[in-house]
N, C-alpha and C positions, 0 to 999 in steps of 0.2 A: 382255801377254803371260802375267800368271798365269791368266785366263780361259781360255787355250790350252792350261797345265801342268792346270789342272782339268779339262779336257774330257781332256786325253790320260791321266789318270790314270781317268778316268770309260773310255773306251774300253778300258780295261787290263783294268776289272775287267768289263766284258760281255760281251769275247773269253771270259774267264779261264768266265764264265758260259755262253755257249755252247760251250765247252770241254766244260764237264762237265754241261750238262743235254743236249748233243748227239750221241744214237749214229747216225742218219745224218748223211749229206749231206741230204735233204730238211730235215731238221727245223732245222738248225741253217744254213740258207737261207731258210727261216719265219722265225727268231729272228734274223737277220740286217734283213729285211726292218723287218718290227715294230720294232728297238730305233733303226734308221736311222731312221723318222718322227718314233718318239720324238724322236729326240740332235739332230736336224738345225732348224736354224731357216727354214724357209716350206717343210715338207715336208709333205704331203699325202696322199700317196699313193705307195707304192714299188714296185719291182720290179727282178727278177735275170732278167739278160740270161744266156743259155748258145750259146755256138757250140759244137759239136762235129762233128768232120767235112762241114764248112759246111749243119748243120742247124743252125737258129736255135729254140729254145726261150724258155718265159716259166714254168719251173717254181710262182717262188712267185711270190700276189702281192699286197700291202697294198690296199684298194679296186678298187671296178671300173674306174676310171677310168686306172689302173694296166696293168691285163690287158687294156683297150681299147688299149689303146699299143702295149702287145709284141706284139697281132694286128695292128692295121694296120703294124707294121714287118716281122714276118712277110710280110704280104700280098703286100707293097709292095717291102720286098727291101729296104729302104734307111731312114733316122734315125740320131737320136745316140745310141741304145742298141747298135747295131751298130757304129756306127764308134766308142763307146769300148771295145767290147770289141777289136775287132777289131784295131788299133791303138795300142794302149795309153794314151790320152789320155783328159785330161778334158774332156767335151766341155756345155757348158750354154745355154740360149737362153732368151735374156728374155723373147721376148715373139711365139708361134708366128701371131701372127698378120703379122710383117712378118721372120720369118727368111725367108731364101732360100735357104739351103743345100740342105735337101732338100724339096722343092714341094711336092709330093703329099703329103707324112706329114705336112708343116703344116698344111694346109688340111683334110684328112682330122682328125685332134690338135686344132684349133681349132674345129672344130666340133660336137665333142663334150664341148668346155668346158675340153681342158686347157691352160694359157698359158703357162707357162712351163716349161722341165725343167733338172736336172741329175745329169749320167753317171758313174760312175766307173769306172774301172778298173778290175778285179780280176784277181789275179795266178789264175792256177789252174796246174797242174802239167800234162806232159806237152803235146798238141796244143790244149788246148782254154782255149777263153776266156769270159771272162766281165764282167759291167758290174751296176751299185751302181745306179739309173734311180729319180732324186724328179722329183715331179710336182704341180703347183700349179693351182690353179684360176685363181691370181691373176695378173699379169705380173708381171714385175721382183722374183719373190716370193724369190730366192738371193743375196745380201750374196755382197761377195768375204771375207768373213767365216765364211759359209753355206758356200761352197765348199773354202775350207782344213778348216772344216771335217768336210767333208764326203770330200774326201781324207784327213785321218786317217783318217774312220771304215771308211774302204773298203781301208786299210790291214792294220790291225788284224783288221778284220775275214775280211781273205781270209787272214791266219798262219791264225786260230781256223779256219776253214770248212780249211785245209789240215790241221790237226792232227784232226780227224774225220775226213778223207779217210784221215789215217795210219792211224784207229783204225779204221775200214773196214778197209782192206789187211788190218791185224795180224789180224782178227779170223777173214779171210775163208783166210788163211794159215792160223791155229793150226787151222780148223777142216776144212780142207786134208789140214791132216797128221796127224790126227785120223783124217779117211777112209780116208790110205795106208796108215795104220796097223793100221787094222782089217782093211782088207782082205788086206795083208800077213801080219795074224796068221792068216785061215781059206785063205791060200792053203797058209801053212806048217804049220796041223794039217793038212791036207786032205791033201797031199803028201809033206808027210815034210820039208820043206826048210831050211835054215838063211833065217836073216833076208835076206843079201847073195842067195841064187836066188831067194827071194821078190818082191826089189824088180827082179830083173834076168828075171824075168818079168812083172813088171806094166808097166815100162818096155817091154820087147818087143812084148806085146799094144801098149800105145799106139800104137808107130810102126806097127806094122805095121796098124791100123785108122785111123791118124791120127784119133786122137783124144785130147784132154789123156788126163795122168799119173788128174787126181783126176776127171775124168770116168770113167775106166776101175775104179777104185779105187771108188765110189759105185755103179755097176753091180752088181760082185765084191758088195760089202754091202748092196744093195738082194734083187738073187736068192738067201744065201743061203748056209748052208757046203755043203749039200748039188750045189749047181752051181757051186760054186765050184772 
């Protein structure tokens, strides 16, 4: 119990470091995989599987075998990482030589030297799914304790990842607000309109051209005051 509590404290620290150090989702995922290999017993390689709109991606890996395992699953359309990401479950394989759940993947992964795996669901916002995947060249590398620690790590990592996404969204919102404000000011100056009238004109342009408001504003800002 004490060891688990210590690990929980370590995960809280790591999650805090991820939030502070990561300014974008790719950096956050990269930090997540690195920390996972360092923190979870048995892990030699790690990757993150993202499923968005039916598209399977493995954007970040630690170690070549982690990337090769992701490539195999994308090509075959089956495997434990996809199952963990989509079905919100923890999946582990003690020995790929004997596992029968994903026969094509198991055979191909064993051929490249992977013997055991543990895959943990990562909560993502909206309709996106994710999994943190650990790989080992040894059979039975992940004990029941390692699996428990992996689930705890994945929960903390997903929270940190969500915080990074929120920061990105906030920065994007602030940037959009600034661009719209610039465009509105240019319209007010050129056409002698007040703030509400200028915004109404922007909204009308957006509606008539079926273009996002921020994109219309960006076009006006790029074009300059002479053409606004």
